[in-house]
MARVEX-944505 format. One line per 2 residues: for each residue x, y, z of C-alpha. Coordinates in Angstrom, 1 decimal, padded with zeros to 4 digits. Example, Ala and Ser with C-alpha at 12.3 -4.5 7.8 and 13.67 -1.06 7.14 Angstrom:
012.3:-004.5:007.8  013.7:-001.1:007.1
//
This chain:
187.6:177.1:014.9  187.2:180.9:014.9
185.1:180.9:018.0  188.1:179.0:019.9
190.7:181.6:018.4  188.6:184.6:019.6
188.6:183.1:023.0  191.9:182.5:023.3
193.0:186.1:021.9  190.5:187.5:024.4
192.1:185.8:027.3  195.7:186.6:026.3
194.7:190.4:026.0  193.3:190.3:029.4
196.3:189.0:030.5  198.3:191.5:028.7
196.4:194.5:030.3  196.4:193.1:033.8
200.0:192.8:033.7  201.0:196.1:032.6
200.4:198.4:035.6  202.1:196.0:038.2
204.2:198.8:039.9  201.5:200.9:040.3
199.0:198.1:041.5  201.8:197.2:044.0
201.9:200.4:045.3  198.2:200.8:045.9
197.9:197.2:047.5  200.9:198.3:049.7
198.8:201.3:050.8  195.8:199.2:051.3
197.3:196.7:053.4  198.4:199.4:055.7
195.2:199.7:057.0  194.8:195.9:057.8
195.1:195.0:061.5  198.8:193.6:062.4
197.5:190.2:062.6  196.2:190.3:059.1
199.5:191.1:057.3  203.0:189.6:057.4
206.4:191.1:058.0  206.1:192.2:054.3
202.6:193.9:054.6  200.9:191.2:052.6
197.6:189.9:053.6  197.4:186.7:055.4
195.1:184.9:057.8  197.6:182.9:059.3
198.1:184.3:062.6  194.3:184.5:063.3
193.9:180.7:062.1  197.0:179.6:064.1
194.7:180.8:067.4  191.3:179.6:065.9
191.8:176.2:064.4  192.5:174.3:067.5
189.1:174.9:068.7  187.3:173.0:065.7
187.4:169.4:066.1  186.6:166.3:063.8
183.8:164.4:065.2  183.6:160.5:064.1
180.4:158.7:065.2  179.4:154.9:065.1
175.9:153.4:065.8  173.2:151.3:064.4
170.1:152.2:062.2  167.0:150.3:061.7
166.3:149.3:058.3  162.8:148.0:057.0
162.2:145.9:054.0  158.8:144.9:052.8
158.5:141.2:052.4  156.9:139.8:049.3
153.4:138.7:049.4  154.5:135.1:048.5
156.2:135.1:051.9  152.7:135.9:053.6
150.5:133.4:051.6  153.1:130.4:052.7
153.5:131.6:056.5  149.9:132.9:056.8
148.1:136.3:057.3  149.6:136.9:060.7
153.2:136.6:059.4  155.0:140.0:059.3
154.6:142.3:056.5  158.3:143.4:056.8
161.7:142.5:057.7  163.1:144.7:060.3
167.4:144.9:060.4  169.7:146.9:062.5
172.5:148.1:060.2  175.8:149.4:061.9
177.1:152.6:060.4  179.9:155.0:060.7
179.9:159.0:060.0  182.3:162.0:060.0
181.6:165.4:060.9  183.1:168.7:062.3
182.4:170.6:065.5  183.5:173.7:067.5
184.7:174.0:071.1  182.8:176.8:072.9
183.9:176.2:076.4  187.4:174.9:077.0
187.1:174.2:080.9  184.0:172.3:080.6
184.8:170.5:077.3  181.7:171.8:075.6
181.5:171.3:071.8  178.6:172.4:069.4
177.8:170.5:066.2  174.8:169.9:063.9
172.2:167.4:065.4  172.1:165.5:062.2
175.9:164.5:062.6  175.2:162.5:065.8
171.8:160.8:064.5  171.6:157.6:066.0
175.1:157.7:067.3  176.1:155.3:070.0
179.8:156.2:070.0  181.1:159.7:069.7
184.8:160.4:069.3  186.1:164.1:069.2
189.7:164.5:067.7  191.6:167.8:068.0
194.0:169.1:065.4  196.7:168.0:067.7
195.7:164.6:067.3  194.1:164.0:070.5
191.0:162.2:071.0  188.1:162.3:073.5
185.1:160.4:074.0  181.9:162.4:074.1
178.3:162.4:075.2  175.3:164.4:074.0
174.0:166.8:076.5  171.1:168.0:074.4
170.1:168.5:070.7  167.2:170.4:068.9
166.2:168.8:065.6  164.3:171.6:064.5
167.4:174.0:064.2  170.1:171.2:063.8
172.1:171.9:066.7  173.4:169.6:069.3
175.8:170.1:072.4  178.5:167.5:073.3
180.5:167.2:076.3  184.0:166.1:076.2
185.4:163.3:078.7  188.2:164.5:080.9
188.8:167.7:079.0  192.4:169.0:079.2
194.1:171.8:077.5  191.6:172.9:075.3
191.1:176.1:073.2  187.5:177.7:072.7
186.0:180.0:070.1  184.8:183.3:071.3
181.3:183.8:069.8  180.5:186.7:067.8
177.4:188.7:067.3  176.0:187.2:064.2
173.4:190.2:064.0  176.0:192.5:063.1
176.7:190.7:060.0  176.5:192.2:056.6
176.5:191.0:053.3  179.9:191.4:051.9
181.9:190.5:055.2  184.8:188.4:055.0
184.5:185.0:056.5  186.6:181.7:056.7
184.8:178.0:057.0  186.8:175.5:058.9
185.8:171.9:059.0  186.6:168.2:058.0
185.5:167.8:054.2  185.2:164.5:053.1
187.3:163.0:056.1  190.5:164.6:054.7
191.3:166.4:058.0  191.1:170.1:059.1
190.9:172.3:056.1  190.2:176.2:055.9
188.3:178.0:053.1  187.6:181.7:052.7
184.8:183.7:051.2  182.2:186.4:051.9
178.8:186.6:053.6  176.7:186.2:050.2
173.2:186.8:052.1  171.5:186.9:055.2
168.1:185.4:056.6  167.9:182.5:054.0
164.9:180.3:054.4  162.5:178.2:052.5
165.2:175.4:051.6  163.7:172.7:053.3
166.9:171.9:055.2  165.5:172.4:058.6
162.4:173.5:060.4  163.9:176.6:061.6
165.6:178.3:058.8  167.4:181.6:059.0
170.7:181.0:057.3  174.0:182.8:056.6
174.8:182.1:053.1  178.3:182.2:052.1
180.4:181.3:049.0  183.5:179.9:051.2
183.5:176.2:050.2  181.7:174.0:052.3
181.7:170.3:051.6  180.2:167.0:053.1
181.8:166.6:056.5  181.9:170.4:057.0
178.7:169.9:058.9  179.0:171.4:062.5
182.4:173.2:061.6  182.9:177.0:062.3
182.5:180.0:060.2  184.5:182.6:061.5
185.3:186.4:061.0  188.4:187.9:060.2
188.9:188.4:064.0  188.3:184.7:064.6
185.2:185.0:066.3  182.5:182.2:065.8
179.7:183.7:063.8  178.0:180.6:062.5
177.7:176.7:062.4  178.2:175.4:058.9
175.1:173.0:058.2  174.2:172.7:054.5
175.2:173.3:050.8  173.3:173.9:047.7
174.8:171.5:045.0  173.2:168.9:042.5
176.1:166.6:043.5  176.8:167.0:046.9
179.8:169.0:046.0  180.8:172.9:046.5
179.3:175.2:043.9  179.6:178.2:045.9
176.4:178.1:047.7  176.8:177.1:051.5
174.6:177.9:054.7  175.5:178.1:058.4
173.1:178.6:061.4  173.7:182.0:063.1
175.8:182.2:065.8  173.3:184.1:068.2
170.7:181.5:067.4  173.3:178.6:068.4
173.8:180.3:071.7  170.5:180.6:072.7
169.8:177.3:072.4  173.1:176.0:074.1
172.3:178.3:076.9  168.9:176.6:077.1
170.5:173.0:077.2  173.0:174.0:079.8
170.4:175.4:082.2  167.5:173.0:081.5
169.2:170.3:079.9  166.5:170.7:077.0
165.3:173.4:074.6  162.4:175.3:075.9
161.1:177.0:072.8  159.7:180.5:073.0
156.3:181.1:071.2  155.0:184.3:070.0
151.7:183.1:069.0  150.9:184.7:065.4
150.3:183.7:061.9  151.4:185.3:058.6
153.7:185.6:055.8  156.5:188.0:054.2
155.2:191.4:053.3  155.7:191.4:049.6
155.4:194.3:047.1  152.0:193.0:045.9
150.7:192.8:049.8  152.0:196.3:050.6
150.5:198.0:047.7  147.4:196.4:048.5
147.5:197.4:052.1  148.8:200.9:051.3
152.1:200.3:053.4  155.5:202.1:052.3
157.4:199.0:052.9  158.3:195.8:050.9
160.0:193.8:053.5  159.0:192.4:056.8
157.1:189.9:058.8  153.0:190.6:058.2
150.7:189.4:060.8  147.4:187.9:059.5
146.1:186.5:062.8  146.9:186.9:066.7
145.9:183.7:068.4  143.9:183.8:071.5
145.5:184.3:074.6  149.0:184.3:073.0
151.7:186.2:074.2  151.7:188.6:071.4
147.7:189.0:072.2  148.8:189.9:075.8
151.4:192.6:074.3  149.0:194.3:072.1
150.1:192.9:068.8  147.3:193.0:066.2
146.4:191.5:063.0  147.6:193.5:059.9
150.8:194.6:061.8  154.1:194.4:060.3
157.1:193.2:062.4  160.0:195.4:061.3
162.6:194.4:064.0  163.5:192.0:066.8
165.3:193.7:069.9  166.5:196.2:067.3
167.7:193.7:064.6  165.8:194.1:061.4
163.5:191.2:060.4  163.0:190.7:056.6
160.6:187.7:056.4  158.2:185.8:058.5
160.5:182.6:058.4  163.1:184.7:059.9
161.1:185.9:062.5  159.8:182.6:063.5
163.4:181.0:063.3  164.7:183.8:065.8
161.5:183.5:068.2  161.7:179.7:068.0
165.4:179.8:069.4  164.8:182.4:072.2
164.0:180.5:075.3  160.4:180.8:076.6
159.8:183.2:079.3  162.4:185.6:077.8
161.4:189.1:077.1  161.7:190.6:073.4
161.0:194.1:071.8  159.1:194.0:068.6
159.3:197.2:066.4  155.9:197.1:064.4
154.5:199.1:061.7  150.8:199.9:062.3
148.7:202.1:060.0  151.9:204.2:058.9
153.2:204.3:062.6  156.1:202.6:064.1
155.5:201.1:067.5  157.7:199.3:070.0
156.0:196.4:072.1  157.7:194.4:074.8
156.5:190.5:074.7  157.4:187.9:077.1
157.3:184.6:075.1  155.1:181.6:075.7
156.6:178.2:075.9  155.7:175.7:073.0
154.1:172.8:074.5  154.1:169.4:073.0
150.8:168.2:072.2  150.9:164.3:072.5
147.9:162.0:071.8  147.1:158.7:070.7
145.7:158.4:067.3  142.9:156.1:067.7
140.8:159.3:068.4  141.3:160.2:065.0
140.8:157.3:063.0  140.6:153.6:063.7
143.1:152.8:061.1  145.6:154.8:063.2
145.2:152.9:066.4  148.5:152.0:067.9
150.0:155.3:066.9  151.1:158.1:069.2
151.4:161.6:067.8  152.9:164.7:069.1
153.1:168.6:067.8  156.9:169.1:068.0
157.3:170.3:064.8  155.8:173.6:063.3
155.5:172.0:059.8  153.7:169.0:060.9
152.7:166.5:063.4  155.4:163.7:064.4
154.7:160.0:064.7  156.4:159.4:068.3
155.8:155.5:068.8  153.8:152.8:066.5
153.0:149.8:068.4  153.9:146.3:066.7
151.1:144.7:064.8  148.9:147.4:065.3
146.4:148.9:062.8  148.8:151.8:062.3
151.8:149.7:061.5  149.7:147.4:059.2
148.7:150.5:057.0  152.5:151.5:057.0
152.8:154.1:059.5  156.4:154.4:061.1
157.8:155.9:064.1  159.6:159.3:063.2
157.1:159.9:060.3  155.9:163.4:060.1
152.4:164.1:058.8  152.7:167.2:056.5
149.1:167.4:055.2  145.4:165.8:055.0
144.3:165.7:051.5  147.1:168.4:050.4
145.9:170.7:053.3  149.0:171.6:055.3
148.7:170.6:059.2  150.8:172.1:061.9
149.5:170.3:064.9  147.4:167.4:066.3
144.3:169.8:066.6  144.5:170.7:063.0
145.0:167.1:062.1  142.2:165.8:064.1
139.7:168.6:062.7  140.6:167.6:059.0
140.6:164.1:059.6  137.0:164.2:061.1
135.9:166.9:058.4  137.0:165.0:055.7
134.6:163.3:053.2  135.8:160.3:051.4
138.9:159.3:051.0  141.4:160.5:053.8
145.2:160.6:052.4  148.2:161.5:054.5
151.0:163.3:053.1  154.1:162.1:055.0
157.7:162.8:055.2  160.0:159.6:056.0
163.6:160.6:056.0  164.6:162.7:053.1
161.4:161.1:051.0  157.8:162.2:051.0
155.0:159.5:050.4  150.9:159.2:050.8
149.2:156.8:052.9  145.3:156.5:052.4
143.3:155.4:055.3  140.8:152.7:054.8
137.1:153.8:055.0
//
């Protein structure tokens, strides 16, 4: 009882002390509000985001999708015993589904809408609803699963409003931001907060991770919506939250607008993403590594290896270099470097600021194009015959196809599985996968990611 009384007394005292200097606080606030842009204060000089939002919110749309997803259910062994050894091992069904998300109009005349790739997964019908209630059918112009960006085109667009794309590289921690989307299908909703952090990675949400973190409330259904600054410029596409129950706990993530814009430009020009490749391996420059290498820095992308005949090698990048900036924008981690390079188009030229033996240098690099390395899996192992594999994911090898009743299907391999490791050793391309399987002694265990789950498949000897 004492603890409860003490807490109540503390709360009341805090209220009393906060209430006393009312006139002085009002005078100070009025003076501070005088420095706000006119669009951010009302006629009484009190801050408001209403004028900006009245211009911005018509460009943020609700997206509803319909489609069918294939589900697989393993049949009991009794079924196989009754119908014979050639009977199917599992039952395959198509289940209809519906989903909701958000999107942002970036070109009013052409009717172009950006959203997350996961919002439109397996969708056969896409309907876009504007704030004023008008609806448009939409088609997918292109998508990029690694960065979770998709570009839609509205049919017969008319009287649309588009958002101005801002420069996300100029964001600073503490900048005010506003998130706009369609949480839980409630309809358009606006929340506000600040930029909590920049360059977030290692979340396992997407494969190219360089997120803006914000405490503006983001919930289920906000995916694909807009993160804007106080001037109404689009500076991010809301994509994920960190929360044990799927609800907002003040930690949300958005894809930077500059990354999104690079991908959209490629989709418009080529109809696909032509990913740029630098050709280096490495990791984060930590304090321990900096001390060991006698480097007077503790942040950056440390280069441990430069691949032969790569863009980096041609430009003169060397193992042991620390990449400090890309096109003049600081780089704080290797994941941030990989995400930025991976979303810049192949053939484009970038400037790297590197630290080498205590001296800062600038090198110009023309990025290579990431090629898809597709192979038939029977050259790797007899049990994988019937599967096709492709290097399209920097964190593994994707199973692009599996023939019906093939050995690969019988051991449990499925299309869209991602092979992450062989006997707990990570693989990033088909060449590494082939070498690891051929050099493995004894049991060969493949670590797979299937949807949101991970599992192991053991290849028979």
